[in-house]
C-alpha positions, 0 to 999 in steps of 0.5 A: 087815683089818677086821670086815665091815660088811654092804652092799646092792649091789642097791636098789630104787626107782621106780614101775615096779619099776626093777631097780637102783634111781635114785640117792637124788639121781635124785628131786630136781629136776635144775636150779634153779627154782620148779616151777610154771607149764608146768613143773609138768605134766611128770610120768610116770604108770604105766598098769600094773595092772587093765585089762580083757582079751578074746580075738578069735579071729574078729578081728571086734572092730573091726566090732563096736565093741569099740575104742568108749569105750561099748561095754559090757564085762560079759564082758570079764574083768580081768588085770593088764599087763604081761600075756601070755594064753600063761601061762594054761592055756586059752590057751597055744597061741592065735595071733591077735587079743585086746583090752585096755581101760584106763580113766583120768582126766585132770585139768583141768590137762592141757588145757595139756599135751601127752600121750603114752602110751608102750608100752615093748613090745606083741608083736607089733602094736598098734592103739591107740584113745583114745575111739574115736579111733584115735590110731596104730599099731605093727605088726610089732615085737614088743620096741621101745618106742613112743610115741604123743601122745594129746593131740588125743583126750584128754577133761581133766577127765573119765574117757577109755578107752583100747583097745588091739587087739593081734596075735601071729600067725605073720607072714611080714612081719616080723622074727622070720619066720614060724615060723623062730625059736626062742623063746616067741610071747607075745602081750600087752602084755608090759611096762611102760605110762606116760602122759607128760605135759609142756608142748606144747614138750618135750625128747623124747630125748637121745643122748649119746656120751662118749668118753674119752681114755685119756691125760688122763682127759678125756672128750669129750661129744657131745650132741644133743636131739630136741625137739618143738613140738605147740603151735599157735605158734612157741617160743623156748627156751634149753637149759641142762644138767648132768652128775652123778655118779649114785653122789654126786649131786656136779654135775661140768659145768654148762652154763647156756645151751648153745643157743638156738633157735625151733621152728616149731609141730607141729616137731620138730628136732634141736639139736647142742650145742657139744662138752663137756670132762669133766675126771676122768672115771670109766671104767665098767667092769664091775667098776666101773660108774659112771655119770653122768646128764645133766640137760637143761632148755629154758626159756622167757622165763626160766622152766623149761618141761620136764626131761629126764634120761637115764644114761650112762657113759664107757667105750671099747670097741674090737676091735683086733689081734685082740683086745677091749679096754675102756678100753685094756685087752686083755681075754678075757670070758666070759657066759652068755646069758639066754632071757627070758619063761621062767618059766611064771608070767609069760613075757614079761611079767615082773616086776621082781623075776624080773629082778633074781633072774636077773641075780643068778644070772648075776652069780654065774656070773661073766657079765661079757659076754652077748648076747640074741636080741630087743630087751630091756626097759629095766629088764634094760639098767639092771640092766646099766648099774649092776652090769657086764654087757655085753650085745649087744642084737640085732634078732630076725633068726632062722634060715636059713629067714628068706631062703630063698625070696628071690632075691638080694635081701631082701625090701624089706618085711622089709629096711625092717622089720629097718631099723625095728626097728634104728632104734628100738632104737638111738634107744631104748637108745644111751646104756646104757654096758653095750652093747657092740655092735648085734648085726644078726641071728642064724643066717641062713646069711650065704653065702645071697646075700639074707642077706648083703645084709640083713646088709650094709645093716644094718651100714650103717644101724648105722653111721649111726646110731651110729657110735662102737659096734661092730656084728656078727652071730652066725653058723652057716655057718662051718663051711665057706667061711667067708670067704664068709660076711657075718661078714667084713663085721662089726667082729668074727666071731661063730660059734654054735659047736655041734660034738657037739651041732647039728654033727656032729664031736669037739672036734678038729673045733672045733679045725680049725674055728677054725683055718680061721675065723682063716686067712680072718679073721686080722686080726679078733677072734672071739667065740663068740657061743654053745655048749653042749648042746641036749637037743633031739633023740633022739640028744642024750642025757646030760643035765646031765653030757653038758653039763658035759662040752661046757662043760669041754672046748670051753672049754678049747680055746678058751683056747688061742687069743688071737683068742677075744675072748669066749664066751658059753654058751647058755644061762642057763636052759631055755626056753620056745618054740613049737617046743619038744621037751619040755613041754606048754602053758605048759611047752614048752620046749627043755633047755638051760639050768643052771637049769630054767624055774622057776629051780632050779639043776643041777649044771652052774651050779656048773661054769659059775660056776668056768669064767666065774671070772677067778681060776683057783685059791683055794687055802687052807693052815693056817698057824699057827692061822690060814688062808692064802689064795692066789689065782692069776688066769687066764692066758687065758679068761676073763682081766682085771685084777682090781682092787678086789677083796676076800677075805671069811671067814666062821669057823663055830664053835658048832653049825658056825655063823657065828660071825666074818667078816671081809674084806682088799682083795686087791692088783690082779692082771693076768692069770696073776699071784697073791697071798698073804693070811694070815686071821686070826680069834680062834676057836680050834677053828673047824668050817670057814671059808667064804672068798670072793673078792669083786668091787667090785660085790659078787659072789663069783667063787669061794668055797673051804671049809676045814673041821677 
């Protein structure tokens, strides 16, 4: 036993306000060599903050020259990017076109550089001009990042004007399609904007697959670089890289000349490096989220040219024998889904502080397993990587109405939009170890022929782009003839289970339906991808108390079936949505969460926390002037080995204030096992003692209170 020294498990750093910090060594140079010449051009310059903004309800701005640098801006107003106009009372219902404008200075040195602008997301369509020149469009894809090369229109040594036309109108030629979906339609530049300055020959992206051999503690690293030469002459470069432990900054693998390649003028090239072996690989796990960084560099004629870093983890995620396996261990996981963009003050333009607050609360809820309805802010994924949440990220194909007016095949425009969103999602996010599966769509009636074909084609493309990651879709059509559903094509089955809310019936109907699904797909694992209680209809009564009843009874039922590998409660928060049945303006919402729009916790919060804990019981008994704590882990959902956990106890004495604080490690426990520990302290007449079981990541999984 030792007195507890307080430790911060969440850190903040970075000019863009990242949720989880870079490690202390990450701001240092990753590769040796002087930072001079072309390499000195490499930098990222945030373009967040004050922009000018104007609505365009008549869609006449382009005809009036609003995209031109010398256009008058007297009637434009100042706003702060990231931004959505949907959180302002007078524009909360506005659907249409709006304009953003930002001036920035480009130094003379940028004449020798490739300068790109990166938008992490604009909902949902953007046309971008620099100094009056159209430099690109990103249409009908509201949650994926895009980058445009602005070098040709840049004025080095002068001020430059960046203008963005944004549209958020309902659109039947994109996903989500028309009005088919159930979340907020917040338009605007909803995520951070950056200028990327680099030499004209640069590393655009690195794809990395880390495949562990659980028997030897080694990992095979498959590394692919995407290089770009925007110069007017050929460029020969050599590629080097290092693998660095993220927490210790220790270099564990180095390849000084992994490859050499020549790029033609204006060409992009994929370079697949020889497979490397990482010895003594530290495995990523939601309780032990160990990370590595790959620091890649290209050099030209012996001088550094450009550097690129990406974070990754080594883990093995499998679905086999009807179960979910993480690093060889069969696990049964629980979590809760968060509907982003729901705080009325921020909407989809969420600050890092809000992302941090909500995900810390999700960790308090013992969430280690979640999914989301659309592609996420990278700050969300960074958090999941560093704090340990397995997450399924999805293309926003939502609702059975998506395919209702089609024949036997999906509309080609919709099919293409889905494939483009899938590719952009995988291109940017594939290195995140927290992503356990790509979600292809949600509640589209997978027995409808065009929906079935869409799911099938999306599965094939996801397998081609990322063959080592699971693929699935969340079905709402497994209540009848479930064997005909597109869910059978997936790596595992997902079912949104809403008996006693959206589906008629009782808990016993849930049991019957679960058995039917298992008979239809006897070799596949099932995940309950949504369940809960939506107070969205007059018949849906009972409030939070009814939510607690459904949470307890349905979760209890799932525990009877070992083929249910996971369950995700829907949802963490009441959420803003354009089809909300409660609230007005920026508060238009559906009441569905264990916290409200502002994050205030309901009684159901603590119930969900207990139901999602891998520890079923923490019992405190008097023990000769001290206490004896008995810990019993769950045998079924959620059930997994707890390793590296510890007991923490705080003793309250004078005026019932905390006077002493201690911790001691718990032994590793498999599902259904138990351990006891005597908790000693010096206080002769304690008023109360609070005891918590703490994860290795610092979050409490369960607490108990002893009172005198």
